[in-house]
PyMOL CGO cylinders between C-alpha atoms (Angstrom):
from pymol import cmd
from pymol.cgo import CYLINDER

trace = [
    CYLINDER, 50.23, -54.51, 79.63, 53.65, -55.34, 78.06, 0.3, 1, 1, 1, 1, 1, 1,
    CYLINDER, 53.65, -55.34, 78.06, 54.31, -57.74, 75.19, 0.3, 1, 1, 1, 1, 1, 1,
    CYLINDER, 54.31, -57.74, 75.19, 55.22, -60.57, 77.64, 0.3, 1, 1, 1, 1, 1, 1,
    CYLINDER, 55.22, -60.57, 77.64, 52.53, -60.43, 79.54, 0.3, 1, 1, 1, 1, 1, 1,
    CYLINDER, 52.53, -60.43, 79.54, 50.30, -60.70, 76.56, 0.3, 1, 1, 1, 1, 1, 1,
    CYLINDER, 50.30, -60.70, 76.56, 52.19, -63.25, 75.04, 0.3, 1, 1, 1, 1, 1, 1,
    CYLINDER, 52.19, -63.25, 75.04, 51.75, -65.24, 78.11, 0.3, 1, 1, 1, 1, 1, 1,
    CYLINDER, 51.75, -65.24, 78.11, 47.95, -64.36, 78.44, 0.3, 1, 1, 1, 1, 1, 1,
    CYLINDER, 47.95, -64.36, 78.44, 47.41, -65.74, 74.92, 0.3, 1, 1, 1, 1, 1, 1,
    CYLINDER, 47.41, -65.74, 74.92, 49.27, -68.96, 75.02, 0.3, 1, 1, 1, 1, 1, 1,
    CYLINDER, 49.27, -68.96, 75.02, 47.31, -69.55, 78.54, 0.3, 1, 1, 1, 1, 1, 1,
    CYLINDER, 47.31, -69.55, 78.54, 43.99, -68.93, 76.52, 0.3, 1, 1, 1, 1, 1, 1,
    CYLINDER, 43.99, -68.93, 76.52, 45.13, -71.36, 73.99, 0.3, 1, 1, 1, 1, 1, 1,
    CYLINDER, 45.13, -71.36, 73.99, 46.01, -74.02, 76.45, 0.3, 1, 1, 1, 1, 1, 1,
    CYLINDER, 46.01, -74.02, 76.45, 42.98, -73.67, 78.20, 0.3, 1, 1, 1, 1, 1, 1,
    CYLINDER, 42.98, -73.67, 78.20, 41.02, -74.49, 74.85, 0.3, 1, 1, 1, 1, 1, 1,
    CYLINDER, 41.02, -74.49, 74.85, 43.49, -77.32, 73.91, 0.3, 1, 1, 1, 1, 1, 1,
    CYLINDER, 43.49, -77.32, 73.91, 43.04, -81.02, 74.29, 0.3, 1, 1, 1, 1, 1, 1,
    CYLINDER, 43.04, -81.02, 74.29, 46.57, -81.40, 74.99, 0.3, 1, 1, 1, 1, 1, 1,
    CYLINDER, 46.57, -81.40, 74.99, 47.76, -78.05, 76.85, 0.3, 1, 1, 1, 1, 1, 1,
    CYLINDER, 47.76, -78.05, 76.85, 51.21, -79.11, 77.26, 0.3, 1, 1, 1, 1, 1, 1,
    CYLINDER, 51.21, -79.11, 77.26, 51.53, -79.73, 73.53, 0.3, 1, 1, 1, 1, 1, 1,
    CYLINDER, 51.53, -79.73, 73.53, 50.21, -76.07, 72.77, 0.3, 1, 1, 1, 1, 1, 1,
    CYLINDER, 50.21, -76.07, 72.77, 53.03, -74.67, 75.10, 0.3, 1, 1, 1, 1, 1, 1,
    CYLINDER, 53.03, -74.67, 75.10, 55.68, -76.64, 73.81, 0.3, 1, 1, 1, 1, 1, 1,
    CYLINDER, 55.68, -76.64, 73.81, 55.04, -75.66, 70.20, 0.3, 1, 1, 1, 1, 1, 1,
    CYLINDER, 55.04, -75.66, 70.20, 54.46, -71.95, 71.33, 0.3, 1, 1, 1, 1, 1, 1,
    CYLINDER, 54.46, -71.95, 71.33, 57.74, -72.00, 72.86, 0.3, 1, 1, 1, 1, 1, 1,
    CYLINDER, 57.74, -72.00, 72.86, 59.32, -73.19, 69.85, 0.3, 1, 1, 1, 1, 1, 1,
    CYLINDER, 59.32, -73.19, 69.85, 57.84, -70.73, 67.69, 0.3, 1, 1, 1, 1, 1, 1,
    CYLINDER, 57.84, -70.73, 67.69, 58.81, -67.85, 70.04, 0.3, 1, 1, 1, 1, 1, 1,
    CYLINDER, 58.81, -67.85, 70.04, 62.38, -69.26, 70.17, 0.3, 1, 1, 1, 1, 1, 1,
    CYLINDER, 62.38, -69.26, 70.17, 62.90, -69.57, 66.56, 0.3, 1, 1, 1, 1, 1, 1,
    CYLINDER, 62.90, -69.57, 66.56, 61.34, -65.92, 65.71, 0.3, 1, 1, 1, 1, 1, 1,
    CYLINDER, 61.34, -65.92, 65.71, 63.74, -64.44, 68.49, 0.3, 1, 1, 1, 1, 1, 1,
    CYLINDER, 63.74, -64.44, 68.49, 66.87, -66.10, 67.15, 0.3, 1, 1, 1, 1, 1, 1,
    CYLINDER, 66.87, -66.10, 67.15, 66.26, -66.38, 63.22, 0.3, 1, 1, 1, 1, 1, 1,
    CYLINDER, 66.26, -66.38, 63.22, 67.03, -63.41, 61.29, 0.3, 1, 1, 1, 1, 1, 1,
    CYLINDER, 67.03, -63.41, 61.29, 63.89, -62.58, 59.58, 0.3, 1, 1, 1, 1, 1, 1,
    CYLINDER, 63.89, -62.58, 59.58, 64.62, -59.90, 56.76, 0.3, 1, 1, 1, 1, 1, 1,
    CYLINDER, 64.62, -59.90, 56.76, 61.38, -59.32, 55.53, 0.3, 1, 1, 1, 1, 1, 1,
    CYLINDER, 61.38, -59.32, 55.53, 59.19, -59.21, 58.74, 0.3, 1, 1, 1, 1, 1, 1,
    CYLINDER, 59.19, -59.21, 58.74, 56.24, -57.70, 56.61, 0.3, 1, 1, 1, 1, 1, 1,
    CYLINDER, 56.24, -57.70, 56.61, 55.83, -60.59, 54.33, 0.3, 1, 1, 1, 1, 1, 1,
    CYLINDER, 55.83, -60.59, 54.33, 56.50, -62.99, 57.54, 0.3, 1, 1, 1, 1, 1, 1,
    CYLINDER, 56.50, -62.99, 57.54, 53.96, -61.35, 59.57, 0.3, 1, 1, 1, 1, 1, 1,
    CYLINDER, 53.96, -61.35, 59.57, 51.40, -61.92, 56.79, 0.3, 1, 1, 1, 1, 1, 1,
    CYLINDER, 51.40, -61.92, 56.79, 52.53, -65.55, 56.73, 0.3, 1, 1, 1, 1, 1, 1,
    CYLINDER, 52.53, -65.55, 56.73, 53.81, -65.79, 53.40, 0.3, 1, 1, 1, 1, 1, 1,
    CYLINDER, 53.81, -65.79, 53.40, 57.07, -65.93, 51.50, 0.3, 1, 1, 1, 1, 1, 1,
    CYLINDER, 57.07, -65.93, 51.50, 60.25, -68.13, 51.80, 0.3, 1, 1, 1, 1, 1, 1,
    CYLINDER, 60.25, -68.13, 51.80, 61.16, -67.15, 55.31, 0.3, 1, 1, 1, 1, 1, 1,
    CYLINDER, 61.16, -67.15, 55.31, 57.92, -68.25, 56.40, 0.3, 1, 1, 1, 1, 1, 1,
    CYLINDER, 57.92, -68.25, 56.40, 57.98, -71.53, 54.67, 0.3, 1, 1, 1, 1, 1, 1,
    CYLINDER, 57.98, -71.53, 54.67, 61.59, -72.23, 55.88, 0.3, 1, 1, 1, 1, 1, 1,
    CYLINDER, 61.59, -72.23, 55.88, 60.14, -71.33, 59.62, 0.3, 1, 1, 1, 1, 1, 1,
    CYLINDER, 60.14, -71.33, 59.62, 57.41, -73.67, 59.19, 0.3, 1, 1, 1, 1, 1, 1,
    CYLINDER, 57.41, -73.67, 59.19, 59.92, -76.54, 58.27, 0.3, 1, 1, 1, 1, 1, 1,
    CYLINDER, 59.92, -76.54, 58.27, 62.24, -75.96, 61.09, 0.3, 1, 1, 1, 1, 1, 1,
    CYLINDER, 62.24, -75.96, 61.09, 59.62, -76.49, 63.70, 0.3, 1, 1, 1, 1, 1, 1,
    CYLINDER, 59.62, -76.49, 63.70, 59.56, -80.32, 62.53, 0.3, 1, 1, 1, 1, 1, 1,
    CYLINDER, 59.56, -80.32, 62.53, 55.86, -80.85, 63.75, 0.3, 1, 1, 1, 1, 1, 1,
    CYLINDER, 55.86, -80.85, 63.75, 53.09, -82.17, 62.20, 0.3, 1, 1, 1, 1, 1, 1,
    CYLINDER, 53.09, -82.17, 62.20, 51.17, -79.54, 60.16, 0.3, 1, 1, 1, 1, 1, 1,
    CYLINDER, 51.17, -79.54, 60.16, 47.94, -80.23, 61.98, 0.3, 1, 1, 1, 1, 1, 1,
    CYLINDER, 47.94, -80.23, 61.98, 49.74, -79.20, 65.31, 0.3, 1, 1, 1, 1, 1, 1,
    CYLINDER, 49.74, -79.20, 65.31, 51.35, -76.08, 64.01, 0.3, 1, 1, 1, 1, 1, 1,
    CYLINDER, 51.35, -76.08, 64.01, 48.58, -74.57, 61.65, 0.3, 1, 1, 1, 1, 1, 1,
    CYLINDER, 48.58, -74.57, 61.65, 45.85, -73.85, 64.46, 0.3, 1, 1, 1, 1, 1, 1,
    CYLINDER, 45.85, -73.85, 64.46, 48.53, -72.32, 66.45, 0.3, 1, 1, 1, 1, 1, 1,
    CYLINDER, 48.53, -72.32, 66.45, 50.21, -70.03, 63.90, 0.3, 1, 1, 1, 1, 1, 1,
    CYLINDER, 50.21, -70.03, 63.90, 46.80, -69.16, 62.44, 0.3, 1, 1, 1, 1, 1, 1,
    CYLINDER, 46.80, -69.16, 62.44, 45.64, -67.88, 65.73, 0.3, 1, 1, 1, 1, 1, 1,
    CYLINDER, 45.64, -67.88, 65.73, 45.68, -64.27, 64.95, 0.3, 1, 1, 1, 1, 1, 1,
    CYLINDER, 45.68, -64.27, 64.95, 46.04, -63.15, 68.78, 0.3, 1, 1, 1, 1, 1, 1,
    CYLINDER, 46.04, -63.15, 68.78, 49.11, -65.53, 69.23, 0.3, 1, 1, 1, 1, 1, 1,
    CYLINDER, 49.11, -65.53, 69.23, 50.61, -64.50, 65.99, 0.3, 1, 1, 1, 1, 1, 1,
    CYLINDER, 50.61, -64.50, 65.99, 50.43, -60.71, 66.93, 0.3, 1, 1, 1, 1, 1, 1,
    CYLINDER, 50.43, -60.71, 66.93, 51.71, -61.13, 70.54, 0.3, 1, 1, 1, 1, 1, 1,
    CYLINDER, 51.71, -61.13, 70.54, 54.69, -63.56, 68.93, 0.3, 1, 1, 1, 1, 1, 1,
    CYLINDER, 54.69, -63.56, 68.93, 55.47, -60.71, 66.49, 0.3, 1, 1, 1, 1, 1, 1,
    CYLINDER, 55.47, -60.71, 66.49, 55.22, -57.86, 69.42, 0.3, 1, 1, 1, 1, 1, 1,
    CYLINDER, 55.22, -57.86, 69.42, 57.81, -60.15, 71.49, 0.3, 1, 1, 1, 1, 1, 1,
    CYLINDER, 57.81, -60.15, 71.49, 60.43, -60.40, 68.65, 0.3, 1, 1, 1, 1, 1, 1,
    CYLINDER, 60.43, -60.40, 68.65, 60.45, -56.43, 68.57, 0.3, 1, 1, 1, 1, 1, 1,
    CYLINDER, 60.45, -56.43, 68.57, 61.49, -56.21, 71.87, 0.3, 1, 1, 1, 1, 1, 1,
]
cmd.load_cgo(trace, "trace")
């Protein structure tokens, strides 16, 4: 399974478990778009969800924290998204 298929599968699983699946999909796509377009210099710290670049990432999303945190804290989603930006 390639990185894109894995990412889609993880997002689909998150949508299946969500109250508002469309909302989950929109946030996931925005996260992926940011991570593919932003210049992340310290990917190690970013991957650990710490540092100034990670904080800037969270602020750039412009969603309520309660919408973002469950998604970025999902380890499967986070790993799949990191794998997508390495393509």
